PDB file of N, CA, C and O in Angstrom:
ATOM      1  N   MET A   1       0.844  -1.184   0.000  1.00  0.00           N
ATOM      2  CA  MET A   1       0.000   0.000   0.000  1.00  0.00           C
ATOM      3  C   MET A   1       0.885   1.242   0.000  1.00  0.00           C
ATOM      4  O   MET A   1       1.882   1.308   0.719  1.00  0.00           O
ATOM      5  N   THR A   2       0.518   2.198  -0.794  1.00  0.00           N
ATOM      6  CA  THR A   2       1.293   3.428  -0.873  1.00  0.00           C
ATOM      7  C   THR A   2       0.698   4.486   0.057  1.00  0.00           C
ATOM      8  O   THR A   2      -0.504   4.497   0.322  1.00  0.00           O
ATOM      9  N   THR A   3       1.543   5.350   0.534  1.00  0.00           N
ATOM     10  CA  THR A   3       1.086   6.407   1.434  1.00  0.00           C
ATOM     11  C   THR A   3       1.417   7.773   0.843  1.00  0.00           C
ATOM     12  O   THR A   3       1.790   8.692   1.572  1.00  0.00           O
ATOM     13  N   ASP A   4       1.284   7.906  -0.461  1.00  0.00           N
ATOM     14  CA  ASP A   4       1.555   9.186  -1.101  1.00  0.00           C
ATOM     15  C   ASP A   4       0.649  10.263  -0.518  1.00  0.00           C
ATOM     16  O   ASP A   4      -0.558  10.068  -0.378  1.00  0.00           O
ATOM     17  N   THR A   5       1.241  11.382  -0.186  1.00  0.00           N
ATOM     18  CA  THR A   5       0.507  12.516   0.351  1.00  0.00           C
ATOM     19  C   THR A   5       0.336  13.548  -0.752  1.00  0.00           C
ATOM     20  O   THR A   5       1.298  13.856  -1.455  1.00  0.00           O
ATOM     21  N   PRO A   6      -0.861  14.087  -0.919  1.00  0.00           N
ATOM     22  CA  PRO A   6      -1.040  15.127  -1.934  1.00  0.00           C
ATOM     23  C   PRO A   6      -0.159  16.338  -1.638  1.00  0.00           C
ATOM     24  O   PRO A   6      -0.086  16.798  -0.499  1.00  0.00           O
ATOM     25  N   ARG A   7       0.503  16.846  -2.663  1.00  0.00           N
ATOM     26  CA  ARG A   7       1.284  18.083  -2.553  1.00  0.00           C
ATOM     27  C   ARG A   7       0.479  19.171  -3.271  1.00  0.00           C
ATOM     28  O   ARG A   7       0.539  19.305  -4.493  1.00  0.00           O
ATOM     29  N   TRP A   8      -0.257  19.927  -2.498  1.00  0.00           N
ATOM     30  CA  TRP A   8      -1.201  20.906  -3.025  1.00  0.00           C
ATOM     31  C   TRP A   8      -0.491  22.153  -3.520  1.00  0.00           C
ATOM     32  O   TRP A   8       0.500  22.590  -2.936  1.00  0.00           O
ATOM     33  N   PHE A   9      -1.015  22.728  -4.616  1.00  0.00           N
ATOM     34  CA  PHE A   9      -0.513  24.012  -5.094  1.00  0.00           C
ATOM     35  C   PHE A   9      -1.614  24.756  -5.838  1.00  0.00           C
ATOM     36  O   PHE A   9      -2.572  24.165  -6.335  1.00  0.00           O
ATOM     37  N   LYS A  10      -1.442  26.079  -5.896  1.00  0.00           N
ATOM     38  CA  LYS A  10      -2.329  26.941  -6.677  1.00  0.00           C
ATOM     39  C   LYS A  10      -1.553  27.421  -7.893  1.00  0.00           C
ATOM     40  O   LYS A  10      -0.323  27.472  -7.877  1.00  0.00           O
ATOM     41  N   SER A  11      -2.269  27.767  -8.928  1.00  0.00           N
ATOM     42  CA  SER A  11      -1.649  28.309 -10.128  1.00  0.00           C
ATOM     43  C   SER A  11      -0.924  29.610  -9.806  1.00  0.00           C
ATOM     44  O   SER A  11      -1.360  30.379  -8.948  1.00  0.00           O
ATOM     45  N   SER A  12       0.169  29.845 -10.489  1.00  0.00           N
ATOM     46  CA  SER A  12       0.883  31.108 -10.319  1.00  0.00           C
ATOM     47  C   SER A  12       0.062  32.278 -10.863  1.00  0.00           C
ATOM     48  O   SER A  12       0.380  33.434 -10.585  1.00  0.00           O
ATOM     49  N   TYR A  13      -0.987  31.993 -11.631  1.00  0.00           N
ATOM     50  CA  TYR A  13      -1.881  33.024 -12.147  1.00  0.00           C
ATOM     51  C   TYR A  13      -2.948  33.422 -11.133  1.00  0.00           C
ATOM     52  O   TYR A  13      -3.688  34.377 -11.367  1.00  0.00           O
ATOM     53  N   SER A  14      -3.040  32.719 -10.026  1.00  0.00           N
ATOM     54  CA  SER A  14      -4.051  33.017  -9.013  1.00  0.00           C
ATOM     55  C   SER A  14      -3.706  34.302  -8.285  1.00  0.00           C
ATOM     56  O   SER A  14      -2.540  34.588  -8.015  1.00  0.00           O
ATOM     57  N   SER A  15      -4.730  35.065  -7.976  1.00  0.00           N
ATOM     58  CA  SER A  15      -4.525  36.260  -7.165  1.00  0.00           C
ATOM     59  C   SER A  15      -4.749  35.876  -5.704  1.00  0.00           C
ATOM     60  O   SER A  15      -4.999  34.712  -5.389  1.00  0.00           O
ATOM     61  N   ASN A  16      -4.658  36.844  -4.839  1.00  0.00           N
ATOM     62  CA  ASN A  16      -4.900  36.579  -3.422  1.00  0.00           C
ATOM     63  C   ASN A  16      -6.349  36.853  -3.047  1.00  0.00           C
ATOM     64  O   ASN A  16      -6.646  37.094  -1.876  1.00  0.00           O
ATOM     65  N   GLY A  17      -7.255  36.820  -4.018  1.00  0.00           N
ATOM     66  CA  GLY A  17      -8.662  37.108  -3.771  1.00  0.00           C
ATOM     67  C   GLY A  17      -9.405  36.005  -3.055  1.00  0.00           C
ATOM     68  O   GLY A  17     -10.512  36.231  -2.567  1.00  0.00           O
ATOM     69  N   GLY A  18      -8.830  34.816  -2.977  1.00  0.00           N
ATOM     70  CA  GLY A  18      -9.461  33.723  -2.253  1.00  0.00           C
ATOM     71  C   GLY A  18     -10.389  32.858  -3.074  1.00  0.00           C
ATOM     72  O   GLY A  18     -10.943  31.890  -2.554  1.00  0.00           O
ATOM     73  N   ASP A  19     -10.574  33.179  -4.342  1.00  0.00           N
ATOM     74  CA  ASP A  19     -11.453  32.376  -5.199  1.00  0.00           C
ATOM     75  C   ASP A  19     -10.617  31.413  -6.037  1.00  0.00           C
ATOM     76  O   ASP A  19     -10.641  31.468  -7.266  1.00  0.00           O
ATOM     77  N   CYS A  20      -9.896  30.551  -5.380  1.00  0.00           N
ATOM     78  CA  CYS A  20      -8.953  29.676  -6.069  1.00  0.00           C
ATOM     79  C   CYS A  20      -9.229  28.209  -5.752  1.00  0.00           C
ATOM     80  O   CYS A  20      -9.877  27.874  -4.759  1.00  0.00           O
ATOM     81  N   VAL A  21      -8.731  27.371  -6.602  1.00  0.00           N
ATOM     82  CA  VAL A  21      -8.707  25.943  -6.317  1.00  0.00           C
ATOM     83  C   VAL A  21      -7.253  25.524  -6.221  1.00  0.00           C
ATOM     84  O   VAL A  21      -6.368  26.168  -6.786  1.00  0.00           O
ATOM     85  N   GLU A  22      -7.020  24.453  -5.510  1.00  0.00           N
ATOM     86  CA  GLU A  22      -5.694  23.861  -5.415  1.00  0.00           C
ATOM     87  C   GLU A  22      -5.762  22.466  -6.011  1.00  0.00           C
ATOM     88  O   GLU A  22      -6.788  21.790  -5.924  1.00  0.00           O
ATOM     89  N   VAL A  23      -4.674  22.045  -6.610  1.00  0.00           N
ATOM     90  CA  VAL A  23      -4.598  20.702  -7.172  1.00  0.00           C
ATOM     91  C   VAL A  23      -3.360  20.011  -6.620  1.00  0.00           C
ATOM     92  O   VAL A  23      -2.413  20.661  -6.177  1.00  0.00           O
ATOM     93  N   ALA A  24      -3.381  18.696  -6.655  1.00  0.00           N
ATOM     94  CA  ALA A  24      -2.242  17.883  -6.219  1.00  0.00           C
ATOM     95  C   ALA A  24      -1.901  16.925  -7.359  1.00  0.00           C
ATOM     96  O   ALA A  24      -2.280  15.754  -7.341  1.00  0.00           O
ATOM     97  N   SER A  25      -1.184  17.444  -8.343  1.00  0.00           N
ATOM     98  CA  SER A  25      -0.900  16.650  -9.539  1.00  0.00           C
ATOM     99  C   SER A  25       0.131  15.553  -9.304  1.00  0.00           C
ATOM    100  O   SER A  25       0.353  14.720 -10.183  1.00  0.00           O
ATOM    101  N   ASN A  26       0.763  15.538  -8.137  1.00  0.00           N
ATOM    102  CA  ASN A  26       1.763  14.503  -7.870  1.00  0.00           C
ATOM    103  C   ASN A  26       1.154  13.099  -7.798  1.00  0.00           C
ATOM    104  O   ASN A  26       1.891  12.115  -7.853  1.00  0.00           O
ATOM    105  N   LEU A  27      -0.160  12.986  -7.678  1.00  0.00           N
ATOM    106  CA  LEU A  27      -0.802  11.668  -7.612  1.00  0.00           C
ATOM    107  C   LEU A  27      -1.268  11.168  -8.982  1.00  0.00           C
ATOM    108  O   LEU A  27      -1.797  10.062  -9.088  1.00  0.00           O
ATOM    109  N   ALA A  28      -1.075  11.972 -10.025  1.00  0.00           N
ATOM    110  CA  ALA A  28      -1.554  11.593 -11.354  1.00  0.00           C
ATOM    111  C   ALA A  28      -0.900  10.309 -11.852  1.00  0.00           C
ATOM    112  O   ALA A  28      -1.588   9.423 -12.359  1.00  0.00           O
ATOM    113  N   THR A  29       0.398  10.199 -11.717  1.00  0.00           N
ATOM    114  CA  THR A  29       1.097   9.018 -12.214  1.00  0.00           C
ATOM    115  C   THR A  29       0.887   7.809 -11.318  1.00  0.00           C
ATOM    116  O   THR A  29       0.601   6.716 -11.807  1.00  0.00           O
ATOM    117  N   SER A  30       1.025   7.992 -10.025  1.00  0.00           N
ATOM    118  CA  SER A  30       0.956   6.848  -9.108  1.00  0.00           C
ATOM    119  C   SER A  30      -0.461   6.338  -8.866  1.00  0.00           C
ATOM    120  O   SER A  30      -0.651   5.149  -8.611  1.00  0.00           O
ATOM    121  N   HIS A  31      -1.460   7.222  -8.941  1.00  0.00           N
ATOM    122  CA  HIS A  31      -2.834   6.831  -8.621  1.00  0.00           C
ATOM    123  C   HIS A  31      -3.826   7.070  -9.756  1.00  0.00           C
ATOM    124  O   HIS A  31      -4.967   6.613  -9.691  1.00  0.00           O
ATOM    125  N   GLY A  32      -3.396   7.784 -10.792  1.00  0.00           N
ATOM    126  CA  GLY A  32      -4.284   8.060 -11.915  1.00  0.00           C
ATOM    127  C   GLY A  32      -5.358   9.086 -11.626  1.00  0.00           C
ATOM    128  O   GLY A  32      -6.346   9.171 -12.355  1.00  0.00           O
ATOM    129  N   VAL A  33      -5.179   9.876 -10.561  1.00  0.00           N
ATOM    130  CA  VAL A  33      -6.151  10.909 -10.198  1.00  0.00           C
ATOM    131  C   VAL A  33      -5.442  12.222  -9.888  1.00  0.00           C
ATOM    132  O   VAL A  33      -4.259  12.246  -9.551  1.00  0.00           O
ATOM    133  N   VAL A  34      -6.194  13.307 -10.011  1.00  0.00           N
ATOM    134  CA  VAL A  34      -5.718  14.627  -9.605  1.00  0.00           C
ATOM    135  C   VAL A  34      -6.741  15.174  -8.611  1.00  0.00           C
ATOM    136  O   VAL A  34      -7.838  15.568  -9.008  1.00  0.00           O
ATOM    137  N   PRO A  35      -6.394  15.202  -7.332  1.00  0.00           N
ATOM    138  CA  PRO A  35      -7.309  15.785  -6.353  1.00  0.00           C
ATOM    139  C   PRO A  35      -7.404  17.305  -6.546  1.00  0.00           C
ATOM    140  O   PRO A  35      -6.410  17.964  -6.851  1.00  0.00           O
ATOM    141  N   VAL A  36      -8.602  17.846  -6.365  1.00  0.00           N
ATOM    142  CA  VAL A  36      -8.866  19.277  -6.488  1.00  0.00           C
ATOM    143  C   VAL A  36      -9.640  19.696  -5.240  1.00  0.00           C
ATOM    144  O   VAL A  36     -10.552  18.992  -4.807  1.00  0.00           O
ATOM    145  N   ARG A  37      -9.271  20.850  -4.659  1.00  0.00           N
ATOM    146  CA  ARG A  37      -9.986  21.326  -3.469  1.00  0.00           C
ATOM    147  C   ARG A  37     -10.101  22.841  -3.488  1.00  0.00           C
ATOM    148  O   ARG A  37      -9.415  23.521  -4.252  1.00  0.00           O
ATOM    149  N   ASP A  38     -10.967  23.354  -2.647  1.00  0.00           N
ATOM    150  CA  ASP A  38     -11.175  24.786  -2.471  1.00  0.00           C
ATOM    151  C   ASP A  38     -10.050  25.324  -1.593  1.00  0.00           C
ATOM    152  O   ASP A  38      -9.820  24.818  -0.495  1.00  0.00           O
ATOM    153  N   SER A  39      -9.353  26.341  -2.072  1.00  0.00           N
ATOM    154  CA  SER A  39      -8.230  26.878  -1.297  1.00  0.00           C
ATOM    155  C   SER A  39      -8.675  27.531   0.009  1.00  0.00           C
ATOM    156  O   SER A  39      -7.874  27.660   0.935  1.00  0.00           O
ATOM    157  N   LYS A  40      -9.935  27.944   0.098  1.00  0.00           N
ATOM    158  CA  LYS A  40     -10.439  28.547   1.337  1.00  0.00           C
ATOM    159  C   LYS A  40     -10.751  27.512   2.405  1.00  0.00           C
ATOM    160  O   LYS A  40     -10.940  27.859   3.571  1.00  0.00           O
ATOM    161  N   ASN A  41     -10.807  26.245   2.019  1.00  0.00           N
ATOM    162  CA  ASN A  41     -11.171  25.182   2.952  1.00  0.00           C
ATOM    163  C   ASN A  41     -10.204  24.001   2.796  1.00  0.00           C
ATOM    164  O   ASN A  41     -10.611  22.928   2.350  1.00  0.00           O
ATOM    165  N   PRO A  42      -8.937  24.188   3.156  1.00  0.00           N
ATOM    166  CA  PRO A  42      -7.941  23.140   2.918  1.00  0.00           C
ATOM    167  C   PRO A  42      -8.164  21.847   3.702  1.00  0.00           C
ATOM    168  O   PRO A  42      -7.616  20.806   3.339  1.00  0.00           O
ATOM    169  N   THR A  43      -8.948  21.898   4.754  1.00  0.00           N
ATOM    170  CA  THR A  43      -9.232  20.669   5.500  1.00  0.00           C
ATOM    171  C   THR A  43     -10.547  20.031   5.072  1.00  0.00           C
ATOM    172  O   THR A  43     -10.941  18.987   5.592  1.00  0.00           O
ATOM    173  N   GLY A  44     -11.217  20.666   4.126  1.00  0.00           N
ATOM    174  CA  GLY A  44     -12.487  20.145   3.632  1.00  0.00           C
ATOM    175  C   GLY A  44     -12.284  19.034   2.613  1.00  0.00           C
ATOM    176  O   GLY A  44     -11.167  18.559   2.407  1.00  0.00           O
ATOM    177  N   PRO A  45     -13.368  18.629   1.983  1.00  0.00           N
ATOM    178  CA  PRO A  45     -13.294  17.524   1.023  1.00  0.00           C
ATOM    179  C   PRO A  45     -12.565  17.925  -0.256  1.00  0.00           C
ATOM    180  O   PRO A  45     -12.461  19.105  -0.590  1.00  0.00           O
ATOM    181  N   SER A  46     -12.073  16.931  -0.950  1.00  0.00           N
ATOM    182  CA  SER A  46     -11.461  17.167  -2.258  1.00  0.00           C
ATOM    183  C   SER A  46     -12.191  16.326  -3.292  1.00  0.00           C
ATOM    184  O   SER A  46     -12.769  15.283  -2.984  1.00  0.00           O
ATOM    185  N   LEU A  47     -12.148  16.801  -4.503  1.00  0.00           N
ATOM    186  CA  LEU A  47     -12.733  16.101  -5.633  1.00  0.00           C
ATOM    187  C   LEU A  47     -11.598  15.386  -6.355  1.00  0.00           C
ATOM    188  O   LEU A  47     -10.594  16.011  -6.697  1.00  0.00           O
ATOM    189  N   ARG A  48     -11.741  14.097  -6.587  1.00  0.00           N
ATOM    190  CA  ARG A  48     -10.699  13.342  -7.291  1.00  0.00           C
ATOM    191  C   ARG A  48     -11.120  13.159  -8.739  1.00  0.00           C
ATOM    192  O   ARG A  48     -12.110  12.492  -9.039  1.00  0.00           O
ATOM    193  N   VAL A  49     -10.350  13.763  -9.625  1.00  0.00           N
ATOM    194  CA  VAL A  49     -10.633  13.733 -11.056  1.00  0.00           C
ATOM    195  C   VAL A  49      -9.635  12.788 -11.718  1.00  0.00           C
ATOM    196  O   VAL A  49      -8.445  12.821 -11.404  1.00  0.00           O
ATOM    197  N   ARG A  50     -10.110  11.958 -12.623  1.00  0.00           N
ATOM    198  CA  ARG A  50      -9.178  11.078 -13.340  1.00  0.00           C
ATOM    199  C   ARG A  50      -8.142  11.931 -14.060  1.00  0.00           C
ATOM    200  O   ARG A  50      -8.463  12.978 -14.622  1.00  0.00           O
ATOM    201  N   ALA A  51      -6.900  11.468 -14.035  1.00  0.00           N
ATOM    202  CA  ALA A  51      -5.789  12.247 -14.575  1.00  0.00           C
ATOM    203  C   ALA A  51      -6.002  12.612 -16.042  1.00  0.00           C
ATOM    204  O   ALA A  51      -5.715  13.741 -16.441  1.00  0.00           O
ATOM    205  N   ARG A  52      -6.497  11.687 -16.842  1.00  0.00           N
ATOM    206  CA  ARG A  52      -6.713  11.971 -18.265  1.00  0.00           C
ATOM    207  C   ARG A  52      -7.801  13.022 -18.454  1.00  0.00           C
ATOM    208  O   ARG A  52      -7.683  13.882 -19.327  1.00  0.00           O
ATOM    209  N   ALA A  53      -8.848  12.965 -17.655  1.00  0.00           N
ATOM    210  CA  ALA A  53      -9.919  13.961 -17.743  1.00  0.00           C
ATOM    211  C   ALA A  53      -9.409  15.337 -17.314  1.00  0.00           C
ATOM    212  O   ALA A  53      -9.767  16.348 -17.917  1.00  0.00           O
ATOM    213  N   PHE A  54      -8.579  15.375 -16.278  1.00  0.00           N
ATOM    214  CA  PHE A  54      -8.032  16.650 -15.820  1.00  0.00           C
ATOM    215  C   PHE A  54      -7.111  17.245 -16.878  1.00  0.00           C
ATOM    216  O   PHE A  54      -7.142  18.451 -17.124  1.00  0.00           O
ATOM    217  N   ALA A  55      -6.291  16.405 -17.503  1.00  0.00           N
ATOM    218  CA  ALA A  55      -5.400  16.878 -18.569  1.00  0.00           C
ATOM    219  C   ALA A  55      -6.206  17.441 -19.737  1.00  0.00           C
ATOM    220  O   ALA A  55      -5.829  18.460 -20.317  1.00  0.00           O
ATOM    221  N   ALA A  56      -7.306  16.789 -20.084  1.00  0.00           N
ATOM    222  CA  ALA A  56      -8.162  17.284 -21.166  1.00  0.00           C
ATOM    223  C   ALA A  56      -8.795  18.620 -20.779  1.00  0.00           C
ATOM    224  O   ALA A  56      -8.910  19.514 -21.618  1.00  0.00           O
ATOM    225  N   PHE A  57      -9.204  18.762 -19.527  1.00  0.00           N
ATOM    226  CA  PHE A  57      -9.771  20.018 -19.040  1.00  0.00           C
ATOM    227  C   PHE A  57      -8.747  21.149 -19.139  1.00  0.00           C
ATOM    228  O   PHE A  57      -9.058  22.226 -19.646  1.00  0.00           O
ATOM    229  N   VAL A  58      -7.536  20.907 -18.661  1.00  0.00           N
ATOM    230  CA  VAL A  58      -6.484  21.928 -18.707  1.00  0.00           C
ATOM    231  C   VAL A  58      -6.169  22.304 -20.153  1.00  0.00           C
ATOM    232  O   VAL A  58      -5.998  23.483 -20.462  1.00  0.00           O
ATOM    233  N   ALA A  59      -6.091  21.315 -21.034  1.00  0.00           N
ATOM    234  CA  ALA A  59      -5.839  21.598 -22.452  1.00  0.00           C
ATOM    235  C   ALA A  59      -6.957  22.463 -23.030  1.00  0.00           C
ATOM    236  O   ALA A  59      -6.695  23.381 -23.807  1.00  0.00           O
ATOM    237  N   GLY A  60      -8.198  22.173 -22.655  1.00  0.00           N
ATOM    238  CA  GLY A  60      -9.323  22.975 -23.119  1.00  0.00           C
ATOM    239  C   GLY A  60      -9.271  24.403 -22.620  1.00  0.00           C
ATOM    240  O   GLY A  60      -9.612  25.330 -23.354  1.00  0.00           O
ATOM    241  N   VAL A  61      -8.850  24.591 -21.383  1.00  0.00           N
ATOM    242  CA  VAL A  61      -8.710  25.937 -20.829  1.00  0.00           C
ATOM    243  C   VAL A  61      -7.629  26.699 -21.589  1.00  0.00           C
ATOM    244  O   VAL A  61      -7.811  27.868 -21.927  1.00  0.00           O
ATOM    245  N   LYS A  62      -6.515  26.043 -21.856  1.00  0.00           N
ATOM    246  CA  LYS A  62      -5.401  26.698 -22.556  1.00  0.00           C
ATOM    247  C   LYS A  62      -5.777  27.135 -23.963  1.00  0.00           C
ATOM    248  O   LYS A  62      -5.300  28.166 -24.435  1.00  0.00           O
ATOM    249  N   THR A  63      -6.623  26.369 -24.639  1.00  0.00           N
ATOM    250  CA  THR A  63      -7.019  26.720 -26.008  1.00  0.00           C
ATOM    251  C   THR A  63      -8.256  27.603 -26.057  1.00  0.00           C
ATOM    252  O   THR A  63      -8.647  28.066 -27.128  1.00  0.00           O
ATOM    253  N   GLY A  64      -8.873  27.838 -24.909  1.00  0.00           N
ATOM    254  CA  GLY A  64     -10.070  28.659 -24.855  1.00  0.00           C
ATOM    255  C   GLY A  64     -11.348  27.901 -25.154  1.00  0.00           C
ATOM    256  O   GLY A  64     -12.408  28.511 -25.297  1.00  0.00           O
ATOM    257  N   ALA A  65     -11.270  26.587 -25.250  1.00  0.00           N
ATOM    258  CA  ALA A  65     -12.451  25.774 -25.535  1.00  0.00           C
ATOM    259  C   ALA A  65     -13.350  25.615 -24.315  1.00  0.00           C
ATOM    260  O   ALA A  65     -14.529  25.287 -24.449  1.00  0.00           O
ATOM    261  N   VAL A  66     -12.806  25.844 -23.139  1.00  0.00           N
ATOM    262  CA  VAL A  66     -13.577  25.706 -21.897  1.00  0.00           C
ATOM    263  C   VAL A  66     -13.687  27.063 -21.245  1.00  0.00           C
ATOM    264  O   VAL A  66     -14.295  27.189 -20.182  1.00  0.00           O
TER     265      VAL A  66
END
């Protein structure tokens, strides 16, 4: 059993306004998921998105499709 701990980070494009999400992409390879959480509630629940779906979402954001 692995005990990988999520390493949370916010985008460098985020402001300090508090309307941010944090992701822990370090689990994408080992677990196939990218946890996402509200930066205002770091002890709250996280949403686990499949790594391929998260990559497609990010690609869509970069191209303006999302």
